C-alpha positions as CSV (number, residue, x, y, z in Angstrom):
1,M,-5.3,-93.3,-36.1
2,I,-3.3,-89.9,-36.0
3,R,-3.5,-89.7,-39.7
4,Q,-7.2,-90.5,-39.8
5,R,-8.1,-87.9,-37.2
6,L,-6.1,-85.1,-38.7
7,T,-7.5,-85.9,-42.2
8,E,-11.1,-85.8,-41.0
9,A,-10.7,-82.6,-38.9
10,L,-8.4,-80.5,-41.1
11,A,-8.7,-81.9,-44.7
12,P,-5.0,-81.4,-45.4
13,V,-3.6,-81.2,-48.9
14,E,-0.3,-82.7,-47.5
15,L,0.1,-84.8,-44.4
16,D,3.2,-86.7,-43.1
17,V,3.1,-88.4,-39.8
18,I,6.4,-89.9,-38.7
19,D,6.9,-92.2,-35.7
20,E,10.1,-90.9,-34.0
21,G,10.0,-93.1,-30.9
22,H,13.5,-94.5,-31.7
23,K,14.9,-91.0,-31.2
24,H,13.9,-90.8,-27.6
25,A,15.9,-93.5,-25.9
26,G,16.7,-92.8,-22.3
27,H,13.7,-90.7,-21.1
28,S,10.1,-91.0,-20.1
29,G,7.9,-92.7,-22.7
30,E,11.0,-94.2,-24.4
31,G,10.3,-95.9,-27.7
32,K,6.7,-95.1,-28.2
33,G,4.3,-92.3,-28.6
34,H,6.7,-89.8,-30.1
35,F,5.6,-88.4,-33.4
36,F,6.3,-85.6,-35.9
37,A,3.4,-84.3,-38.0
38,R,3.8,-82.0,-41.1
39,I,0.4,-80.7,-42.1
40,V,-0.5,-78.3,-44.9
41,S,-4.2,-77.4,-44.7
42,P,-6.4,-74.5,-45.8
43,A,-7.8,-74.6,-42.2
44,F,-4.5,-72.9,-41.1
45,A,-4.9,-69.9,-43.4
46,G,-4.9,-66.7,-41.4
47,K,-4.0,-68.4,-38.1
48,N,-0.9,-68.0,-36.0
49,P,1.2,-70.9,-34.9
50,I,-0.5,-71.3,-31.5
51,Q,-3.9,-71.4,-33.1
52,R,-2.7,-74.0,-35.7
53,H,-1.3,-76.2,-32.9
54,R,-4.6,-75.9,-31.0
55,L,-6.5,-77.1,-34.1
56,V,-4.2,-80.1,-34.3
57,Y,-4.6,-80.9,-30.5
58,Q,-8.4,-80.6,-30.9
59,A,-8.3,-83.1,-33.8
60,L,-6.3,-85.6,-31.7
61,G,-8.5,-85.1,-28.7
62,D,-8.2,-88.0,-26.2
63,M,-5.0,-89.3,-27.9
64,M,-3.2,-86.5,-26.1
65,P,-1.5,-87.5,-23.8
66,D,-2.7,-91.1,-23.4
67,G,-1.6,-92.4,-26.9
68,I,0.8,-89.7,-27.8
69,H,3.7,-88.9,-25.4
70,A,5.2,-86.1,-27.6
71,L,4.2,-84.5,-30.8
72,S,6.3,-82.1,-33.0
73,I,4.1,-80.1,-35.4
74,D,4.9,-78.3,-38.6
75,A,1.6,-76.7,-39.6
76,K,1.3,-74.5,-42.7
77,A,-1.4,-73.1,-45.0
78,P,-1.1,-73.9,-48.7
79,G,1.5,-71.7,-50.4
80,E,3.6,-71.2,-47.3
């Protein structure tokens, strides 16, 4: 679902979504809802990191925070 929403909203040229739940043993939300997203999209051109993250959060909408406990984002424009 994460991959689908990011693809529809941001038309990335590269997209990796990795479930990192196994890395979060011992704290709130243990074992689920922890992800890393690497996104390369023309939608990020001319935007600063905060603006890029906001675009990602907008795309995920109601998945934050109900389906996603934590999300690490690496958002770049093509050529960066």
